[in-house]
N, C-alpha and C positions, 0 to 999 in steps of 0.2 A: 877860365867860365863864370861870369857874374851869373848866381838865381836868377830865374825868374820873378816878375812884381806881381805878385795878388793883394788883390782889394776888392773891393763891391761899393756899390752907389744905386742909386736909386733916380728912375722918372717918373712922373704920372702922366699915365695918360686915361682918357676920360675919365678921370678922376681916380683911377687906377695907382697906388703906388707899386710898381714892379720892383723887382730886388734883381741886381744882375754881377755878378761875380765878372770878373775881369783879370786877365794873367796876361801880364805885356812881356814880351823878352827882353833882354839885358839892352841889346842892339834896338835897334832902329828895325820895325818889323816890316820883312818880306809881302806878307799877306794879311788879314783880318781873318778871323773864323769866329762865325756865332751859331754858338752849337743851341740846339731846340733838345729838350728833350723828353721822354714819351710820358706814359699815362702813370697816374699816380706814383710817380718819384721826384725827383730835383733833380737842382743845376750841382748842389754839391755834389754828386756822384759821377762827377765828370771830372773832378778836378785832376785825378792822376795825369788824366786823357789832357787836359788843359794843360799842365805844364811839361807834358812832353812836346808838344803843340810848339809851347810858346819855346822851349829848347830848340830847337830846330828855325826860330824864327818868325813865328807866328805870333798874333794877337787875337787872343782870345775871348768871347763876351757871351758868356751862360745866362739867360735870363732864366729865375721860376716866373713858370707862367700863372696867370688867375688860378686861384683855388688849386694850388701847390708848394709845398714849401713856405719862405718863407715870406713870399707874394700874398697866400690865402691869410696873414694875418692871426692867424691861431689854429689850434688842434681842431677845433671844433669850427671850423670854416674852409678844412679840406675836405677837397668834392664841388667846392659850392665856387662859381666861377659869373654868377650874378646874370644877370639877364642878356641872351642873344652871349656866352660867355666861348663858343668858339670863338665866332668873329670877333669879337673882343680880343683873344691872343691875335689872335693874325694880325687885328690893329697893332699890336703892342711887337709883334714883330718887325711889322711895316717902321713902326715908329725909332727901334731899335738900329734899324741896317739902317735908316738915316741918323742917326748917332754917330756909328761905328763910321760910318760916311767921314761925317763933319770931323771926325778925331782920326780918320787915313784917308785926307782923298786922294794919294797918292800912287797905293797900293790898291792889288786887287783883295776884292773881297768876297768870301766861300761861304754859302751855306750848308750848317752838316748838321741833321734831322735824326733822331731815332725812334723808332716802334710807332707812334701818334706823331711823336714829333718828329718823323719824315713826311707823315701827312701834312702837317704842318707847314712843312719845306716845301714839300710840291705844291701848294694853294701860294705864299709868298714867291718862287720864281713863278706861276702864273702871271703874277700880277705885279711883279718886280724884278723879273728875271734880265730885264737887259741892262741893270745893273751889278750883275754876278758875274764871277768869270767862274764857276763851276757850282755847282750842287750836289752833294753827297746825302746818301739816304740810309740807312743801316736798320736791319728790323724790318722791313718796310716789306709794303702790300702794297695793290691796284683794285682791290678785290676784296670783298667779304661776305660771308656767305648769308642768306637772305637777309639781305641790308634792309630793302624795302618793306619787309615782313619786320624786323625789328625798331624799325622807322616807326610803324604802324603801332605795335608793341610800347616803346619807349612815350606817345604822343598819348594811350589810354592810363598807362598807368602816373604819368603825369596828373591827366586830370586829373586820375581818381584820387592821389595820394599825394599830389602840389610837389613847387619847384623843388624845396628844400630836402625832403626827406630823400635818402639812400636807396638808389638805382636797383631795386630785385634782379635789372636783367644784368647787370654784372656780373653775377655768378654763374649765368647761365652763358655768357658770350666766351666767360676761363674753364665752360664745362672740363672741357675734353682734354687741355693744354699740357695738362700733366699725368694722361692718364699714360702715355708710353714711356715713362720713364717713373725709378725707385721714389720713392712716398718718404721722403722726412719733415719738409717744410709746409708742400704744395706749391711749392715754388721752383723746383727740382727743373722745370722746363725751360727757367733764363741762364741755366748756365749748368755746366759740368764741373765748376769749381764750386764745394760745397761752405767753403770758407766764405768765397761773392753771394753764394742765396744766403747762408744765414746771414748775413751782412743787413741782406735787404728784408729777411723774414723780420728782423731786430728793431731795425729803423722805425720809429713809431710815426715818420714822413711817407715812407713807402704802403703802398696795398691796404690807403684806403681805398673806399666806395664813393663813387661818382656821385650826385644829385640827380635825381630825377632829370633837371633841366640840362645840367651841364652833358649827361647821359644824350640826350633827344639832343640839345644841340651838336654834340660830335658824329653822333650819327649821320645828322643831317650836314655835317660839313665834308661827309666823309664824299657823298653823295654829289656836293657840288664840287668838290675837288675833283671827283675819276669821271665829269662829264666829259665828252671827248669834246665839244665846244672849249672848256675850258682848258682843256691839256693841249688842245693846238697854240696857247695863249701862249708856252715856253719860248723861250725863241732856239732856232733850229742849231743858232751856234754854240747854245750852253753845255757845256762837258758835265757831262753826271757819272756819278760812278754812285753803280748799289753794291750795297754787301751783305750775308745775311750767314747764318749757321744754317746748314743742311737738314740741320733736323728743327729747325724754327715753327713751329706750328703758325706764327700772323704768318709766313712766309707761304705757307703750304709744300715744307720741308722745300722751298728755293722753286715750284710751279707756280705761283703767283711773283714771282721778281722775276723769272725766266719774261711769263706774261706780259708784266708793266714794259721792263724794257722792249721788249717786241712793239708793243704798244707805242712807244717812244720813238724806236727807229720809226713805222711804217706814216709818223707825225712828221717824220723828217728831221729828227735829231739825228746830228752826224756824228756823233762822239759820246754811245752809253756803252759803258763797261759794269758788265758782273763781275763779281768771285764770291763763289759761296764754300764756305769753308767745313767739311768734310766731319761729321760729327757733332758739330759747334754749334748749340743751341740762340737759343733770343738775343741775349745780349754778350753781342762777341770780345765788347769793351773789356766784360768780363770775366772771359772764357781764360781758360786753361790753355791754348795757344792765343791771350792778347797779343805778344808782344808782337807778333806775325804781322797780326793784324793793323796794330799803331803803323809798323816798319810799312805795312803795303795804301797806307793811308797816306801817308807822312810822300812817299813816295811818289802819290796819283799830285797830292797837293802841289811839288816840287815841281811836276814836269806840266802844270798847268800855271804856274805861275807867269 
């Protein structure tokens, strides 16, 4: 079997050059998958996952968001996504969706999002769901504690300290995430695999602090995404897979994931599946049972091609 073909390209949207990793199968792809990474990380962390998908016949496209990775344009710009950064990232994903559809017009198109990327994917599904064959949400949630108060605090901090200054709220948001776990790096909530956690801790493009402006834009984006009127825009026939670690603090140990699935079903979505992996944490693709997780994702994709 020939190895998948990996490459990188970029496109310009709203004056921003967005860098995209592309992994193509050796044969004609059976489907395409857009991978949407999470907060304070980058697309190259998904290279292993993309290669495994490509080995099973899927074309994979993974962009670095505004303020992240290579799209940021430099380490000093990590966390700064310009004005209206959240909606800018949504527009970038919509543009990439169109690009992928142009390059693979005859095959099903799936959207995969992790953590913050899963909220972005939720929003894109509201706007462009009719063009998708499936939505996969990893490490997701459909709510955040004290969101309204967080938006008010973020707006105040931005007014006092300016758009570009690092947000002090980020430390507050994540303060309790690592408390249930042994502390070595402070990122143990991500995975039980100490090697993967150390890779994240050592990566200069991970764990950075959002600007005040991007923090406010993100929280407002969450609130917009979780409005029932917007969730109703997701097509009832769009298949959805949600998977999470049962000890993932983002998903409330699975409770928030189940609540989101219940909400989607109540809105009429007919094919919503939830998988919670016992003892796993936030990044199930980097967990000690990651082979099981990837097998499950591939099986779900192949069942919906």
